[in-house]
Every structure is written in C-alpha cells, then in structure tokens.
C-alpha positions as CSV (number, residue, x, y, z in Angstrom):
1,M,5.9,1.3,-28.1
2,V,9.0,3.4,-28.9
3,H,10.1,5.8,-26.2
4,K,12.4,8.7,-26.9
5,K,15.1,8.3,-24.3
6,S,15.9,11.3,-22.2
7,Q,16.0,10.0,-18.6
8,N,17.5,7.0,-16.9
9,I,15.8,4.8,-14.2
10,S,17.4,3.1,-11.1
11,A,15.3,0.1,-10.0
12,L,15.8,-0.8,-6.3
13,L,14.9,-3.8,-4.3
14,I,15.6,-4.8,-0.6
15,T,15.5,-8.5,-0.1
16,L,15.6,-11.3,2.5
17,N,15.2,-15.0,1.3
18,E,13.3,-14.1,-1.9
19,E,14.8,-16.8,-4.1
20,K,11.3,-17.8,-5.4
21,N,10.8,-14.3,-6.7
22,M,14.3,-13.2,-7.8
23,E,14.6,-14.4,-11.4
24,E,11.1,-13.1,-12.3
25,I,11.5,-9.7,-10.6
26,L,15.0,-9.1,-12.1
27,D,13.6,-10.0,-15.6
28,N,10.6,-7.8,-14.9
29,L,12.9,-4.8,-14.2
30,S,15.2,-5.4,-17.1
31,F,13.9,-2.2,-18.8
32,A,15.5,-0.1,-16.0
33,D,19.0,1.3,-16.6
34,E,20.4,-0.1,-13.4
35,I,19.1,-2.6,-10.9
36,I,20.4,-2.5,-7.3
37,V,19.5,-5.2,-4.8
38,V,20.3,-4.6,-1.1
39,D,20.1,-8.0,0.5
40,S,20.0,-8.7,4.3
41,F,22.3,-11.7,4.1
42,S,19.7,-14.2,2.8
43,S,20.2,-17.8,3.8
44,D,18.7,-19.1,0.5
45,N,19.9,-18.6,-3.1
46,T,18.7,-14.9,-3.4
47,A,22.2,-13.5,-3.5
48,Q,23.5,-16.1,-6.0
49,I,20.6,-15.4,-8.4
50,V,21.4,-11.7,-8.3
51,K,25.1,-12.4,-8.8
52,E,24.3,-14.5,-11.9
53,N,22.2,-11.8,-13.4
54,G,24.2,-9.8,-15.9
55,K,22.6,-6.5,-15.0
56,A,21.8,-6.4,-11.3
57,K,24.2,-5.1,-8.6
58,L,24.2,-6.9,-5.2
59,I,25.0,-5.1,-2.0
60,Q,24.7,-7.2,1.2
61,R,23.9,-5.2,4.4
62,A,22.5,-6.0,7.8
63,F,18.8,-5.1,8.2
64,K,18.0,-2.5,10.9
65,N,14.6,-1.5,9.8
66,Y,12.7,-0.8,6.5
67,T,13.3,3.0,6.6
68,D,17.0,2.6,7.2
69,Q,17.4,-0.1,4.5
70,K,15.4,1.7,1.9
71,G,17.1,5.0,2.6
72,F,20.5,3.2,2.1
73,A,19.4,1.6,-1.1
74,M,18.2,5.0,-2.5
75,E,21.6,6.5,-1.7
76,Q,23.3,3.9,-4.0
77,A,21.2,4.9,-7.0
78,T,23.0,6.6,-9.8
79,H,20.0,8.1,-11.5
80,D,17.4,10.6,-10.2
81,W,14.3,8.6,-11.2
82,I,13.8,5.7,-8.7
83,L,11.5,2.7,-9.3
84,F,11.4,1.0,-5.9
85,L,9.6,-2.4,-5.9
86,D,9.2,-5.3,-3.5
87,A,10.3,-8.7,-4.8
88,D,6.8,-10.0,-4.9
89,E,5.5,-7.2,-7.2
90,R,5.4,-7.2,-11.0
91,V,5.2,-4.4,-13.6
92,T,2.7,-5.1,-16.4
93,P,3.6,-4.2,-20.0
94,E,1.0,-1.4,-19.8
95,L,2.4,0.0,-16.6
96,K,6.0,-0.2,-18.0
97,D,4.9,2.0,-20.9
98,E,3.2,4.4,-18.6
99,I,6.4,4.6,-16.4
100,L,8.6,5.2,-19.5
101,D,6.2,7.9,-20.8
102,I,6.4,9.8,-17.5
103,V,10.1,9.5,-17.0
104,N,10.8,10.7,-20.6
105,S,8.1,13.4,-20.7
106,E,9.2,17.0,-21.1
107,T,6.0,18.3,-19.5
108,E,5.3,16.0,-16.5
109,T,5.8,17.9,-13.3
110,A,5.0,15.5,-10.4
111,S,7.8,14.5,-8.0
112,A,6.4,11.1,-7.0
113,Y,3.8,8.6,-8.2
114,Y,1.5,6.2,-6.4
115,F,0.9,2.8,-7.9
116,L,-2.4,1.1,-7.3
117,R,-1.9,-2.6,-6.7
118,T,-3.8,-5.7,-7.7
119,F,-3.5,-8.2,-4.9
120,M,-3.0,-11.8,-6.0
121,F,-4.1,-14.6,-3.7
122,Q,-1.8,-17.3,-5.1
123,D,-2.8,-17.1,-8.7
124,Q,-6.2,-15.5,-8.3
125,V,-7.1,-11.8,-8.1
126,L,-8.4,-10.7,-4.7
127,R,-10.9,-8.0,-5.7
128,F,-12.1,-6.7,-2.3
129,S,-11.2,-7.4,1.3
130,G,-9.8,-3.9,1.8
131,W,-7.2,-4.1,-1.0
132,Q,-9.2,-2.4,-3.8
133,T,-7.8,1.0,-2.9
134,D,-4.3,-0.2,-1.9
135,K,-1.6,2.1,-3.3
136,N,2.0,3.0,-2.5
137,Y,4.7,5.3,-3.8
138,R,6.8,3.3,-6.2
139,L,8.2,5.9,-8.8
140,F,9.8,9.1,-7.7
141,R,12.7,11.6,-8.1
142,K,15.5,10.9,-5.7
143,S,16.2,14.7,-5.5
144,K,12.6,15.4,-4.4
145,V,12.0,12.8,-1.6
146,H,13.3,11.3,1.6
147,F,12.0,8.7,4.0
148,A,10.6,10.0,7.3
149,Q,12.9,8.8,10.1
150,D,10.1,8.2,12.7
151,R,8.7,5.0,11.0
152,I,10.5,1.7,10.9
153,V,7.9,-0.3,9.1
154,H,5.5,0.8,6.3
155,E,8.0,3.6,5.8
156,T,6.7,7.1,4.9
157,L,8.0,8.9,1.8
158,V,8.1,12.7,2.3
159,V,7.7,14.4,-1.1
160,D,8.8,17.9,-2.1
161,G,6.3,18.7,-4.9
162,E,3.2,17.2,-6.5
163,S,2.1,13.5,-6.2
164,K,0.0,11.7,-8.8
165,T,-1.4,8.2,-9.2
166,L,-0.7,6.1,-12.3
167,K,-3.6,4.6,-14.3
168,N,-2.2,1.1,-14.7
169,R,-1.9,-1.3,-11.7
170,L,1.1,-3.1,-10.2
171,I,0.6,-6.8,-9.7
172,H,1.2,-7.8,-6.0
173,Y,1.9,-11.5,-5.4
174,S,1.8,-11.2,-1.6
175,Y,-0.1,-14.4,-0.7
176,S,1.8,-17.5,-1.7
177,S,0.7,-19.7,1.2
178,Y,-1.2,-19.4,4.5
179,E,1.9,-19.8,6.7
180,D,4.0,-17.4,4.6
181,Y,1.4,-14.6,4.8
182,K,0.6,-15.3,8.5
183,G,4.4,-14.9,9.2
184,K,4.4,-11.6,7.3
185,M,1.4,-10.2,9.2
186,I,2.9,-11.1,12.6
187,K,6.3,-9.7,11.7
188,Y,4.7,-6.4,10.5
189,G,2.5,-6.3,13.6
190,T,5.4,-6.6,16.0
191,M,7.5,-4.0,14.1
192,K,4.6,-1.6,14.2
193,A,4.4,-2.1,17.9
194,R,8.0,-1.0,18.3
195,D,7.2,2.1,16.2
196,E,4.3,2.9,18.5
197,F,6.2,2.1,21.7
198,K,8.8,4.6,20.8
199,K,6.1,7.2,20.5
200,G,4.8,6.4,24.0
201,K,1.7,4.4,22.9
202,K,0.2,1.9,25.4
203,G,-1.2,-1.6,24.6
204,S,-4.2,-3.0,26.6
205,W,-6.4,-6.1,26.7
206,F,-9.2,-4.0,25.2
207,H,-7.2,-2.9,22.2
208,S,-5.8,-6.4,21.6
209,V,-9.4,-7.7,21.3
210,F,-11.4,-4.8,19.9
211,R,-9.0,-3.5,17.3
212,P,-8.5,-6.9,15.5
213,T,-12.2,-7.5,15.6
214,Y,-12.9,-4.2,14.1
215,K,-10.2,-4.8,11.4
216,F,-11.9,-8.0,10.4
217,F,-15.4,-6.4,10.4
218,N,-14.2,-3.4,8.4
219,H,-12.4,-5.5,5.7
220,Y,-14.8,-8.4,5.5
221,I,-18.1,-6.5,5.8
222,L,-17.6,-2.8,5.0
223,R,-14.8,-3.4,2.4
224,L,-16.8,-6.3,0.9
225,G,-14.3,-9.1,1.7
226,F,-17.3,-11.6,1.8
227,L,-17.5,-11.2,-2.0
228,D,-14.0,-12.8,-2.3
229,G,-15.4,-16.0,-0.8
230,K,-13.0,-18.2,1.1
231,K,-10.1,-16.1,0.0
232,G,-11.7,-13.1,1.7
233,I,-12.2,-14.9,5.0
234,I,-8.5,-16.0,5.1
235,I,-7.1,-12.6,4.2
236,C,-9.3,-10.6,6.5
237,Y,-8.6,-13.0,9.4
238,L,-4.8,-12.8,8.8
239,N,-4.8,-9.0,8.5
240,A,-6.7,-8.9,11.8
241,L,-4.2,-11.3,13.3
242,G,-1.5,-8.8,12.4
243,V,-3.3,-6.1,14.4
244,H,-3.6,-8.5,17.3
245,A,0.1,-9.2,17.1
246,K,0.8,-5.5,17.2
247,F,-1.1,-4.9,20.4
248,K,0.2,-8.1,22.1
249,E,3.7,-6.9,21.4
250,L,3.0,-3.4,22.5
251,K,1.6,-4.7,25.8
252,R,4.7,-6.8,26.3
253,L,7.0,-3.9,25.6
254,N,5.1,-1.7,28.1
255,K,5.4,-4.4,30.8
256,Q,9.2,-4.5,30.3
257,D,9.5,-0.7,30.4
C-alpha cells in the first residue's frame, strides 16, 4: 500500500534487559521516521543491539518509575505523532497500514488511539482469560497529551481531544515463560502498592485473600478463562498472584509507616 507522506512518526521504547526482543521490535518499527530507546542501564545486550541498529537512538537513564521514564522518552521525540510500544509488542502489516493512513489523513481528528491487543501465550493466542478486551493508548499526538503524575505503574495518559480505537490488533508477546511472567506480575503488584500507599490506602489480611480470589474467579469463570484450557489456569493464577503481591506489599508499607 502506498501512503502519501505528510506527517512523521517518532517510535518510542523504554527498556530493561530486553535483548530477546530488541532485534525484532527495532525491525518491526523500521517504518517510523525515528526510533528512540530509553534504556534503564540493561545488564544484557539490549544497549549493544540498539547501538548496532542503523536507525535507533539509544539514551541510557536511571529508572524512577514508568510515568517518569515514559514522560522523559516523549520529551525526546522530534515529531508530534508518537507510537509508544513495549519491547514485547509487534505491529502487524495491517495495523501498520492503519497507523500510516491515520497519521497521513487530512480529515482524521482524534488526538489519541487505543490499540486492542492479542495476548500471546508463548506462540499460542490466548483468546479469553480477561485479555479479550485489553487495550492501551499506543498512538497519539505529543502536543495533545501528557502522563498523569499520580501513577507510577500502568501510567495514565491524559488526552486533550477525542480518542478512538483502531480496528487492527497489536500482538503482545507478554508470556515467554512461567517464571518470567510471574516476576512481571509480582513487580507490577508491588509497584501498584506503592501507588496506593501514597494515596493513603490500607492493606489487610481480608484484601490479600479476597481480592486475588475474586480476580481469579472473574478472569477464569466470568471472563471465560476456562476456555483457554491449561493456559487459562496459568494466566488467571499469575494475574491473581499479582493482586496478592500488591496487598501483601501494601500491608508491609503500612506496618512500616
């Protein structure tokens, strides 16, 4: 498909030890006009792979939290249109065409676009388990957005103007192994606890048991995770474990306070 060029795109990534993904994601984003990688001093070959890429620009910066790091990355972008991906996400050819059509459209008015995501369990599609409606902002105008400062994980994009959802899905290779995904869920859970602690939230034994149990029930039964077979059990359990980690950490923080 030929696209009449009128607007440029800055593709942004924040990374830590993503060597297994870097070559693929940099190649996947090669249609962007610039690629900026803000790396949190990875101990693997992430930085080297970026340096060897002819197009990508590497900036190494200590990680404070997701909002701070993503806000910094956005400030480095030369162009108004931002495509902000995670290293384990991939743009399909159909999604790429849709992105380019929007960016170069003379009539499109939205300031930001949600991407629906197809969750990959290793090399298999996870169709249910709460992920079927998963979506995030991934394409937006730098001049029309900013990150809310009261969230340090699962950052919130504040949009001035209309938001829309793209038709084509982003591929999300989040689950590569049990231990890797378990580590992510515990990390996110403890970071969410710090978010909530700052807002004066309390953690209790009741919450640390009831909330993870409900999370599992909601995703496995109500959100049809049982239809994903063994994959569904694993994902629903690990997502519930992340909730348990959040309330366990929140309880610990409140005891220290």
